[in-house]
C-alpha positions as CSV (number, residue, x, y, z in Angstrom):
1,X,3.6,27.7,0.4
2,X,0.4,27.2,-1.5
3,X,-2.8,28.7,0.1
4,X,-5.7,26.3,0.5
5,X,-9.2,27.7,1.2
6,X,-10.7,25.7,4.1
7,X,-14.4,24.8,4.5
8,X,-16.1,26.6,7.4
9,X,-19.3,25.6,9.3
10,X,-19.8,29.1,10.5
11,X,-21.6,31.3,8.1
12,X,-19.7,34.5,7.0
13,X,-16.4,33.2,8.4
14,X,-14.2,32.1,5.5
15,X,-10.8,33.8,5.5
16,X,-10.0,32.2,8.9
17,X,-12.4,29.2,8.6
18,X,-14.0,27.3,11.4
19,X,-14.2,23.7,10.3
20,X,-16.4,21.0,11.7
21,X,-15.0,19.2,14.9
22,X,-13.7,16.1,13.1
23,X,-12.1,18.2,10.4
24,X,-10.6,20.5,12.9
25,X,-9.1,17.4,14.5
26,X,-7.4,16.5,11.2
27,X,-6.1,20.0,10.8
28,X,-4.7,20.0,14.3
29,X,-2.8,16.8,13.5
30,X,-1.5,18.4,10.3
31,X,-0.4,21.5,12.3
32,X,1.7,19.2,14.5
33,X,3.1,17.2,11.5
34,X,4.2,20.5,9.9
35,X,6.5,20.9,12.9
36,X,7.6,17.4,13.7
37,X,9.0,16.9,10.1
38,X,11.7,19.5,10.9
39,X,12.9,17.9,14.1
40,X,16.4,16.5,14.1
41,X,16.8,12.7,13.7
42,X,17.7,12.4,17.4
43,X,14.6,14.4,18.5
44,X,12.4,12.3,16.2
45,X,13.8,9.1,17.6
46,X,13.3,10.2,21.2
47,X,9.7,11.2,20.5
48,X,9.1,7.8,18.7
49,X,10.4,5.8,21.6
50,X,8.2,7.7,24.1
51,X,5.1,6.9,22.0
52,X,6.3,3.3,21.4
53,X,6.6,2.7,25.2
54,X,2.9,3.4,25.5
55,X,2.2,0.9,22.7
56,X,4.6,-1.7,24.2
57,X,3.1,-1.6,27.7
58,X,-0.4,-1.9,26.2
59,X,0.6,-4.9,24.0
60,X,2.3,-6.7,26.9
61,X,-0.7,-6.1,29.2
62,X,-3.6,-6.8,26.8
63,X,-2.5,-8.9,23.9
64,X,-2.0,-12.6,24.7
65,X,0.5,-13.1,21.9
66,X,2.9,-10.4,23.1
67,X,2.5,-11.3,26.8
68,X,3.5,-14.8,26.1
69,X,6.3,-14.0,23.6
70,X,7.9,-11.4,25.8
71,X,7.6,-13.6,28.9
72,X,9.5,-16.4,27.0
73,X,12.1,-13.9,26.0
74,X,12.5,-12.5,29.5
75,X,11.7,-8.9,28.4
76,X,11.0,-6.3,31.1
77,X,10.1,-2.8,30.0
78,X,12.7,-0.3,31.4
79,X,11.8,3.1,32.7
80,X,13.4,4.8,29.7
81,X,13.3,3.0,26.4
82,X,16.5,3.1,24.3
83,X,17.2,2.1,20.8
84,X,19.4,-0.7,22.1
85,X,16.5,-2.1,24.0
86,X,14.1,-1.7,21.0
87,X,16.3,-3.7,18.6
88,X,16.4,-6.6,21.0
89,X,12.6,-7.2,20.8
90,X,11.7,-10.2,18.7
91,X,10.9,-9.8,15.1
92,X,7.2,-10.7,14.3
93,X,6.5,-12.5,11.0
94,X,3.3,-13.0,9.1
95,X,3.2,-16.6,10.0
96,X,3.3,-15.6,13.7
97,X,0.2,-13.5,13.2
98,X,-1.6,-16.2,11.2
99,X,-0.9,-18.8,13.9
100,X,-1.9,-16.5,16.7
101,X,-5.3,-15.8,15.4
102,X,-7.5,-14.0,18.0
103,X,-4.5,-14.1,20.5
104,X,-3.0,-11.2,18.4
105,X,-6.0,-9.0,19.2
106,X,-6.1,-6.7,22.3
107,X,-8.4,-7.8,25.0
108,X,-8.8,-4.2,26.3
109,X,-8.9,-1.5,23.6
110,X,-8.9,2.1,24.9
111,X,-12.5,3.3,24.7
112,X,-11.7,6.6,22.9
113,X,-10.1,4.7,20.0
114,X,-13.5,3.6,18.6
115,X,-14.6,0.1,17.6
116,X,-12.4,-2.4,15.9
117,X,-13.0,-3.4,12.3
118,X,-10.9,-6.2,10.8
119,X,-9.3,-6.5,7.3
120,X,-6.9,-8.9,5.6
121,X,-4.1,-8.5,3.2
122,X,-1.5,-10.7,1.6
123,X,0.9,-7.8,1.0
124,X,4.2,-8.6,-0.7
125,X,4.5,-12.2,0.7
126,X,1.3,-13.7,-0.5
127,X,0.4,-14.8,3.0
128,X,-2.9,-13.3,4.1
129,X,-2.9,-11.7,7.6
130,X,-5.8,-10.3,9.6
131,X,-5.4,-7.0,11.4
132,X,-7.6,-4.5,13.2
133,X,-8.5,-0.9,12.4
134,X,-10.0,1.7,14.7
135,X,-11.1,5.3,14.4
136,X,-7.6,6.3,15.5
137,X,-5.9,4.3,12.7
138,X,-8.4,5.5,10.1
139,X,-8.0,9.2,10.9
140,X,-4.2,8.7,10.9
141,X,-4.4,7.2,7.4
142,X,-6.4,10.2,6.2
143,X,-4.1,12.7,7.7
144,X,-0.9,11.2,6.2
145,X,-2.7,10.9,2.9
146,X,-3.5,14.6,3.1
147,X,0.1,15.5,4.1
148,X,1.2,13.8,0.8
149,X,-1.2,15.9,-1.2
150,X,0.0,19.1,0.5
151,X,3.7,18.2,0.2
152,X,3.2,18.1,-3.6
153,X,1.0,21.2,-3.7
154,X,-1.8,19.7,-5.8
155,X,-4.6,22.0,-6.9
156,X,-7.6,20.4,-5.3
157,X,-10.0,22.3,-7.7
158,X,-8.5,20.3,-10.6
159,X,-9.7,16.9,-11.8
160,X,-8.3,13.7,-10.3
161,X,-8.6,10.5,-12.2
162,X,-7.5,7.0,-11.3
163,X,-7.2,3.7,-13.2
164,X,-6.8,1.0,-10.6
165,X,-8.4,-2.1,-9.2
166,X,-12.1,-2.2,-8.3
167,X,-14.5,-5.1,-7.9
168,X,-15.7,-6.7,-11.0
169,X,-18.6,-4.7,-12.5
170,X,-17.6,-1.5,-10.6
171,X,-16.2,1.5,-12.6
172,X,-16.2,-0.5,-15.8
173,X,-15.4,0.9,-19.3
174,X,-16.5,2.9,-21.1
175,X,-17.8,5.3,-18.5
176,X,-16.1,4.4,-15.2
177,X,-17.4,5.9,-12.0
178,X,-17.6,9.7,-11.5
179,X,-17.7,11.8,-8.3
180,X,-18.3,15.4,-7.7
181,X,-15.2,15.7,-5.4
182,X,-11.9,14.1,-4.4
183,X,-13.3,11.9,-1.7
184,X,-12.9,11.5,2.0
185,X,-9.2,12.7,2.2
186,X,-9.9,16.1,0.7
187,X,-13.6,17.0,0.5
188,X,-14.5,17.3,4.2
189,X,-11.9,20.0,4.6
190,X,-11.1,21.7,1.3
191,X,-13.3,22.5,-1.7
192,X,-12.3,20.1,-4.5
193,X,-13.0,19.5,-8.2
194,X,-14.4,16.3,-9.7
195,X,-12.8,12.9,-9.7
196,X,-13.3,9.7,-11.8
197,X,-12.3,6.1,-11.5
198,X,-11.9,3.4,-14.2
199,X,-11.4,-0.3,-13.5
200,X,-7.9,-1.3,-14.5
201,X,-9.3,-4.4,-16.1
202,X,-10.4,-2.2,-19.1
203,X,-8.6,-2.7,-22.4
204,X,-5.8,-0.2,-23.1
205,X,-7.8,1.3,-26.0
206,X,-10.7,1.8,-23.6
207,X,-8.4,3.4,-21.0
208,X,-7.0,5.8,-23.4
209,X,-10.4,6.8,-24.8
210,X,-11.6,7.3,-21.3
211,X,-8.7,9.6,-20.4
212,X,-9.2,11.8,-23.4
213,X,-12.8,12.2,-22.5
214,X,-12.1,12.9,-18.8
215,X,-9.1,15.2,-19.3
216,X,-7.5,14.7,-15.9
217,X,-5.2,17.2,-14.2
218,X,-3.8,14.3,-12.0
219,X,-3.7,10.6,-12.8
220,X,-3.2,7.7,-10.4
221,X,-2.5,4.2,-11.6
222,X,0.0,1.3,-11.4
223,X,3.4,1.9,-13.0
224,X,3.0,-1.2,-15.2
225,X,-0.3,0.0,-16.4
226,X,0.9,3.5,-17.2
227,X,3.9,2.1,-19.1
228,X,1.6,-0.3,-21.0
229,X,-0.6,2.7,-21.9
230,X,2.4,4.7,-23.2
231,X,3.6,1.7,-25.3
232,X,0.1,1.2,-26.7
233,X,-0.2,4.9,-27.6
234,X,3.2,4.7,-29.4
235,X,2.2,1.6,-31.3
236,X,-1.1,3.0,-32.4
237,X,0.0,6.5,-33.1
238,X,-2.3,7.8,-30.4
239,X,-1.6,10.8,-28.1
240,X,-1.4,10.5,-24.3
241,X,-3.3,13.1,-22.3
242,X,-1.5,16.0,-20.7
243,X,-1.4,15.8,-16.9
244,X,0.3,17.9,-14.2
245,X,1.9,14.7,-12.8
246,X,1.4,11.0,-12.5
247,X,0.9,9.4,-9.1
248,X,1.8,5.7,-8.9
249,X,0.6,3.1,-6.5
250,X,0.7,-0.6,-5.8
251,X,4.0,-1.6,-7.4
252,X,7.6,-0.8,-7.0
253,X,8.7,2.0,-9.3
254,X,12.2,1.3,-10.6
255,X,14.5,4.1,-11.8
256,X,14.3,3.0,-15.4
257,X,10.5,2.8,-15.3
258,X,10.3,6.3,-13.7
259,X,12.4,7.7,-16.6
260,X,10.4,5.9,-19.2
261,X,7.1,7.2,-17.8
262,X,8.4,10.8,-17.4
263,X,9.7,10.7,-21.0
264,X,6.6,9.2,-22.6
265,X,4.0,11.3,-20.5
266,X,6.2,14.4,-20.5
267,X,5.5,15.0,-16.8
268,X,6.8,14.2,-13.3
269,X,6.0,10.9,-11.5
270,X,5.2,10.9,-7.7
271,X,5.6,7.7,-5.8
272,X,4.6,6.6,-2.3
273,X,5.2,3.6,0.0
274,X,2.1,2.3,1.9
275,X,0.8,-1.0,3.3
276,X,-2.7,-2.1,4.3
277,X,-1.5,-2.9,7.8
278,X,-0.1,0.5,8.8
279,X,-1.0,3.0,6.1
280,X,1.7,5.5,4.9
281,X,5.2,4.3,5.5
282,X,7.1,6.7,3.3
283,X,6.3,9.6,1.0
284,X,8.3,11.0,-1.9
285,X,10.1,14.2,-1.0
286,X,8.7,17.3,-2.7
287,X,12.3,18.2,-3.8
288,X,13.7,14.8,-4.8
289,X,12.8,11.3,-6.1
290,X,13.7,9.6,-2.8
291,X,11.3,8.9,0.1
292,X,10.9,10.3,3.6
293,X,9.8,7.8,6.3
294,X,6.6,8.9,8.0
295,X,8.2,8.7,11.4
296,X,5.1,10.0,13.2
297,X,3.2,7.0,12.0
298,X,5.7,4.2,12.1
299,X,9.2,3.2,13.2
300,X,10.7,1.8,10.0
301,X,13.8,-0.4,10.2
302,X,15.9,-2.0,7.5
303,X,17.8,-5.1,8.7
304,X,20.0,-7.8,7.3
305,X,19.3,-11.6,7.4
306,X,20.5,-11.7,11.0
307,X,18.3,-8.9,12.1
308,X,21.1,-6.3,12.4
309,X,20.5,-2.7,11.2
310,X,21.7,-2.1,7.6
311,X,23.9,1.0,7.1
312,X,23.0,3.6,4.5
313,X,23.4,2.2,1.0
314,X,22.9,-1.4,2.0
315,X,19.5,-3.1,1.2
316,X,17.7,-5.3,3.7
317,X,14.4,-6.4,5.1
318,X,11.8,-3.9,6.1
319,X,10.4,-4.0,9.6
320,X,7.7,-1.7,10.8
321,X,6.3,-0.7,14.2
322,X,2.9,1.1,14.1
323,X,2.7,4.0,16.5
324,X,-1.1,4.2,16.5
325,X,-2.5,0.6,16.2
326,X,-3.7,-0.5,19.7
327,X,-6.1,-3.1,18.3
328,X,-3.5,-5.4,16.8
329,X,-0.2,-3.9,17.7
330,X,2.5,-4.4,15.0
331,X,5.9,-4.4,16.7
332,X,9.0,-5.0,14.6
333,X,6.7,-6.6,12.0
334,X,8.5,-8.0,8.9
335,X,6.6,-6.6,6.0
336,X,8.1,-8.8,3.3
337,X,9.7,-5.9,1.5
338,X,13.3,-5.0,0.9
339,X,14.6,-1.4,0.9
340,X,17.7,0.8,1.3
341,X,18.2,3.9,3.5
342,X,19.8,7.0,2.0
343,X,21.8,9.9,3.3
344,X,20.0,13.0,4.9
345,X,17.9,15.0,2.5
346,X,18.9,18.5,1.3
347,X,15.3,19.6,2.0
348,X,16.2,19.8,5.7
349,X,13.5,17.4,7.0
350,X,14.7,15.2,9.8
351,X,12.5,12.3,8.6
352,X,14.8,9.3,7.5
353,X,15.4,8.9,3.8
354,X,14.7,5.7,1.9
355,X,16.8,5.7,-1.3
356,X,15.3,2.6,-2.9
357,X,12.3,0.3,-2.4
358,X,12.6,-3.1,-3.9
359,X,9.2,-4.5,-4.7
360,X,7.1,-6.7,-6.8
361,X,7.2,-6.5,-10.6
362,X,4.0,-5.4,-12.3
363,X,3.5,-8.2,-14.8
364,X,0.6,-8.1,-17.2
365,X,-1.5,-11.0,-18.6
366,X,-0.8,-11.7,-22.3
367,X,-3.8,-12.7,-24.4
368,X,-3.4,-14.9,-27.5
369,X,-3.8,-11.9,-29.9
370,X,-0.9,-10.2,-28.2
371,X,-2.9,-7.8,-26.1
372,X,-1.8,-7.3,-22.5
373,X,-4.1,-6.8,-19.6
374,X,-3.8,-6.1,-15.9
375,X,-3.9,-9.4,-14.1
376,X,-6.8,-10.1,-11.9
377,X,-5.2,-13.2,-10.4
378,X,-3.8,-11.6,-7.2
379,X,-7.2,-10.3,-6.2
380,X,-8.9,-13.6,-7.0
381,X,-6.6,-15.3,-4.5
382,X,-6.2,-12.6,-1.9
383,X,-9.9,-11.9,-1.5
384,X,-10.9,-15.4,-0.8
385,X,-12.8,-16.3,-4.0
386,X,-11.0,-19.7,-4.2
387,X,-12.0,-20.5,-0.7
388,X,-15.6,-19.4,-1.4
389,X,-16.1,-22.0,-4.2
390,X,-14.1,-24.8,-2.5
391,X,-14.4,-24.3,1.2
392,X,-10.6,-24.8,1.4
393,X,-8.5,-22.2,3.2
394,X,-5.8,-20.7,1.0
395,X,-2.5,-19.8,2.8
396,X,-0.5,-18.7,-0.3
397,X,-1.4,-18.1,-3.9
398,X,0.6,-17.5,-7.0
399,X,-0.1,-17.6,-10.8
400,X,2.5,-18.2,-13.5
401,X,1.6,-17.6,-17.2
402,X,3.8,-20.0,-19.2
403,X,2.3,-19.4,-22.6
404,X,-0.6,-17.4,-24.1
405,X,-2.7,-20.5,-23.4
406,X,-1.4,-22.1,-20.2
407,X,-1.5,-20.8,-16.7
408,X,-0.2,-22.5,-13.6
409,X,-1.9,-21.8,-10.2
410,X,0.4,-22.5,-7.3
411,X,-1.3,-23.0,-4.0
412,X,-0.5,-23.6,-0.4
413,X,-3.7,-24.9,1.2
414,X,-4.8,-26.8,4.2
415,X,-5.3,-29.7,1.8
416,X,-5.0,-30.3,-2.0
417,X,-8.1,-29.5,-4.0
418,X,-10.0,-32.4,-5.5
419,X,-10.4,-32.5,-9.3
420,X,-14.0,-31.3,-8.9
421,X,-12.8,-28.4,-6.8
422,X,-10.1,-27.5,-9.3
423,X,-12.7,-27.5,-12.1
424,X,-14.8,-25.0,-10.1
425,X,-11.8,-22.7,-9.6
426,X,-10.9,-23.0,-13.3
427,X,-14.4,-22.0,-14.3
428,X,-14.3,-19.1,-11.8
429,X,-10.9,-17.9,-13.3
430,X,-12.0,-18.3,-16.9
431,X,-15.2,-16.4,-16.2
432,X,-13.5,-13.5,-14.6
433,X,-10.8,-13.3,-17.3
434,X,-13.1,-13.7,-20.2
435,X,-10.8,-16.2,-21.9
436,X,-10.6,-20.0,-21.8
437,X,-7.0,-20.4,-20.5
438,X,-5.8,-23.9,-19.8
439,X,-5.2,-23.8,-16.1
440,X,-3.3,-26.4,-14.1
441,X,-2.5,-26.6,-10.4
442,X,0.6,-27.2,-8.3
443,X,0.3,-27.7,-4.5
444,X,3.3,-26.7,-2.4
445,X,4.2,-26.4,1.3
446,X,5.6,-22.9,0.6
447,X,6.0,-20.5,-2.3
448,X,9.4,-18.9,-2.2
449,X,10.2,-15.3,-2.9
450,X,11.7,-14.1,-6.2
451,X,15.3,-13.3,-6.7
452,X,14.7,-9.7,-5.6
453,X,13.3,-10.8,-2.3
454,X,9.7,-9.9,-3.2
455,X,6.8,-12.2,-3.5
456,X,5.0,-11.8,-6.9
457,X,1.4,-13.0,-7.0
458,X,1.4,-13.1,-10.8
459,X,4.4,-13.8,-13.1
460,X,4.3,-13.8,-16.8
461,X,6.9,-15.8,-18.7
462,X,5.4,-14.7,-22.0
463,X,7.3,-12.1,-24.1
464,X,4.6,-9.6,-25.1
């Protein structure tokens, strides 16, 4: 196991460091996670159900949505929870949370969980939902992120670079945004090297130039962007930088894309499975390409269309139950993803194995001169910019690029936009993209998922 020097707040005490109280709390959680990962599946399930009973009683007592839903279903909490009881609980969908509004928020949060801050996400279904975060959920996110780093034994004194989404004008090319350390996951506890961020909206030529200047040891980006970078390098006769491994986020990594990235970048690719609502769901095994469910954070189910558990090797819908969110409890919440369980792992961890995650395709916007760019459209819809210029609430949002000139915006809204409102949105889109696309609108009652069961906010029908 790799040794990591820990920061100490006591002068002269370094070999066995004494960290600050909040950092000691994280290390205490990591100490427990080091042991729980080796529990047997039966022991893990028993521990999960004990924790879930606390969540369930809290939700039924203090969240109006659950109190009413469970009363209608005639659900009484038994003294000892079993898996048979658990799978009889109603499945919660995004539409349920949307319609519930403040009725989905606890009326009595435990005082030691900290204050509630709210966030929204459209996830993989394109339907924005509002959920709460507390000090407990935030520290859990940080600890599971740190576990992922430790599993893959990254050298924190190296340089970490990322090419991913940032607000317009932030981390722009050519310089990006630099930091002296790896940020809040690592720096409070361990000494770390520098890090740097580049906005993914930068041109591929700008991204490659930036990487050669920064010389990263580790690189984080979207699979589609990394693949586009490798294709650009091949077409232009450029060299890709040497990195210890690639870390991919935000999109589903298919087997053929993983192989293409490993071949072109001559390094390994590390994937993870997260969501805004619950943090880390599954992390790639240090000894394999499959994922281990982070069972101390969530109960993750894969079910068929009738809600029955899928056996190993059969894909189905992903349901999650957060084990630390007391602000807006997520109980058997349908995430909108499809996945497939695998057999137990040779590494010996008792954490369940996910063999495959079926997710959205990382399409890129094609410009008239043939250049491809990362599409900003999902962020323009998800973060409410359409609503800000029209005053009309957006329930679902999807863009389809039909040609290098024409883009269709599909909307599910509380009412159709007027021609004047459409013109304002068009101007907004064209300004952000820096290109005068012809944009037309289609208003629907619902935008269906794609054939792989995933919702894609942006679809390109143009052959690059």
